[in-house]
N, C-alpha and C positions, 0 to 999 in steps of 0.2 A: 251414555254412549253404547251403541251396538255394533256388532261385527258381522260381516258377510264372510261365509265360510265356503270353501269349495271341498265338496265330499270326494275324497280319492284315498284310496288305501295306501297310497305312497305320498301324497302331497295334501296338506291341511295348512292352508294359508289364510289368515284372518285380514279382513280390510276395516281399518277405522272408519266409524261413520257417526255423525252427530247432526241432528236438526239445528236450523238457525232460527230465523225469525218466523214466529208463528203468525198466521194471518186468519182467515174466515173459515167458517164451516161451510161445506158444501155437499153437492149430491141431493139426489130425491129425498133420501131420509136424513138429511144432515149428517151423514156417515162418514164425511170425508174431512180430514184436516188439511187445509191448505198451508204452504209455507212459502216464505220469501227468500230463503237460502237454506243451504245444507253444506257440510263439509264430508268430503269422501276421499279416503286415501291421500289425507293430508292437502287436498285441494278445496278451497272455498268456492261454491257455485251460488250464483244469483238468479233469480228470475229474469229472464230475458237474456241470459248469456247465450253464445252461440257455442256449441258442444261438438265433438266428434263422438260417433257411435259406430262401432264395428260390425259388420254383417259377415256370417259364416260363409266362407268361399269366396268373399270379394277381396281384391287386392288393394282397394282404397276404402277408407272409412266414408260412412255417411255423414253429412253435416246438417245440423239443424239448430233451430232457435227454441229454447225452453220458454214456453208460454203459460205452463201450469205445472206446479210442483205439489204433490198430495200424498197422503197416507190413508189408506182405507181402514175400515173397522177390523179388518183381518190382519192389520200391520203390514199390508203390502205398500211398498214405496213405489210410487208411479210418477212418470213426468209425461206431460204432453209436449210433443215436438212438431213444429212447422218446419218443413223440409227446405233446404236449399238445393238446387240442382247443378251438377257440373254439365258443361256443355256436351260432354260425351255421352251423358244419360239421356240427354233429349236431341241428340244429334240429327236424327231423322225429321225433325220438325223445324230446325233452324234454317232450311231453305237458303243455304249459302251465307247466312249471317256470320260474320266473323265475331269472335270473342277473344278477350285477353287471356293468356296462359293461366292467369290465376283469378279468372272470373267465376262467379256463381250467379245463378238466377233464383230469385226468391219465389217460392211457389205462392200462388194466389188463385182466385176464382173459387169454383165449387166442383168438387169430384174426388175420385180416389187418387190418393197421392199426395194430397195437401198436408196432412198431418197424421201422426201416430200417438198412440198411447203406449209407451214402453216401461219396462222396468227400470227403475232409477239406475241399478248397478250395471246397465248396458252401457253407461257413458264412459268413454275412454279419455276425456280430457276437454280442456278448453280450446276453442278456436277464435282467433282474432279476425273477425270479418268486419269489414269497414265499408260503410255505404258511400258511394261517390255521386248520388243523385243529386241534380241541381234543384230538387223540389224544395220549395221555400220551408217546408216543415221539417227538413233534414239539417242538422247542424253540419256545416261543411267541415271536413277534416283537412288538416294541413298537409303539405307535401310530405313532410317528415312521418306523419301518422299513416298516410298511404304507403310509404315505403316499409314502415314496420309491419304492416298487416300480413296475415296469412293468405287471405282471400278479399276480394272486393266484389261489390255488386251496385249496379244501378238499373237493373232491369228485372221485371217480374215474368214468370212463366205460369201462364193460365192453365191448370191442370185439366179444366173442362173443355177448353177450345184449343188447347195446344198452340198458343201464340204467345209471342214475346212482346212486351210492351215497356216503355219507360214511364208510363204513367202508373202511378200508385193509387189503390183504392183507399178509401177512409178506414176499411176494417180488412183483416186478413184472418180466416178462421175464428171471427168474432172478437178479435184483439185490434185495438186501436193501432193504426199504422205507425204512430209516432214511436211505439215499442220496437220497431223493426229498424228504425233509422239509428244514426250514431247517438250513443249516450254520453253524456258529457264527463261521466266518471271514467270512462276509458280513454276520451279524448285528453283528460288531465293525467292520469296515471299510467297510461300507455299500454303496452301488451300483456294481456292476461297471463297469468303464471301458467306453465305447464306442469302436469302431474308427474309423479315419479316414474310410472309407467312400468312397474315392477309386479303389480298386483294381478291376479286373475280371478275371475268368477265363473261359475258354471254357466253354460250356454242356457239362454232363456227363450223359449218359443213365444212368439208374439205376432198376432194378426197384423200384416203389413199391408198398407195401401199404397199402391204404385198408381202413377197417372191413368185415368180412364183411356187415354190414347196410346198407352205403352205397348211395345212390341211383345211378341209371344214369348221372347227370351226373359222377360222381366218376371221374377218370382213373386207369387202372392204372399208366401209366408217364408221366414228365414229365422235363423238364430243369430243373436246378438251376443257379443262377448266383450269383455274388456281386453285390450291388447296394448303392447308397447307402442307409443307413439314414436320411439326412436326408429321403428322400423319403416316409418312413413316418410317419404320424400316428397315436399311439395315443390313444384316449380316456382320460380320467383316470377311475379307477374311483371309484364311489360308495362308499367304505368306511363303512358305516353305524357300526361301532363306533368308527371314528377320528374322524368327523366331527360325530357326534351325541352324544358323551359329554359330559355336564355334570354337575356335582357341586353340589347346593344344600345349604346349611347346614340341619340339622334345627331345627326350631322348638322352642324350650325349652318345656317343660312347666311351668305355673303352679305355684309353691309357696306355701303359706300361711305367710307371715311374721309372722303377728299373734302368734305365741307365741315368737318368736325372743329378745325382750329383755324379757319378763315376769319379774318378781322372784319368786323362790319363797318359801313361808312361812318365817319366822324358824326355826322348828324344824328344818325340812329343811337350811337354809344351815347351822346349827351343826352338825348331825349330820355333813353331808358334810365340813365344814372339819376337825371332829375326826378322821375317816377318812383324809382326805388330808394332813393336818397343814398346813393353810393358814390364812389370816388372814381375818377376816370384817370388812368395813367398817361401822362403827356410824355411823348418820346420825342428826341432830337431837338429839344429847346435849348436856346443859348444860355448857359449858366449865369451870364451876367445880368439877365432879365430879373426884375424884382417881382413880387407877386402880384404888386398893383398893377404892373404893366401886362402880365399873363392874364388877369382878370379882364 
């Protein structure tokens, strides 16, 4: 187990860290060790988890999907993150398109802003992002799972063309699109755990890619740091399908019951009795008549 330490004359806080499942070697010189999971500050993270990453000077954290986790031969811990976009971040390209208050757009296409390589310790916690796309490749979430989510998405934002789409490509940033759809492990276990949020690490400079069509106010580089998630207030999304579903019983159509108990003519009753081998009730007969006389 290793520890991250913030260098400060007054504060020196260690953050517990350990690698999880070891996977392949990669890189041009096979000098990268890839992993499928790790534990950081008491929280276990897995490949394809959605996470918060704080940006220096920003009021809200960035949100992304972990698509690579690895350690370099210099023992630097890195993560490749494909970004989700808040509607406010791409507002100038929405062209009047409405979005739910807890909706995100998944980055797609080719261009700046699709993904970043960040230091692992810039992660601030897990984020429960649920996909409500009707794509047949996406395991559909239940109403309860949608209500429990922090955010939802069902559209992509093409960073090269700056357009929204409900159609998902086969791959995003070289990763099979199935990894961006709902994973059954979260559909079964519920909301991922939140971190303790009391740890701090030194700010880390990292080259950041914003969308190629971003405004001049977007920064090309920034510092990320771990920050308390308790300071974050996320609006509860208005899940229309979840909150407005109501099932009303259908009104029964009126049936004509006037013929239900009407007696059939004597001849028809006798004919039917002979065909089915049943008896016919004879009413208003003189009780003095014998059975032979009745026959």
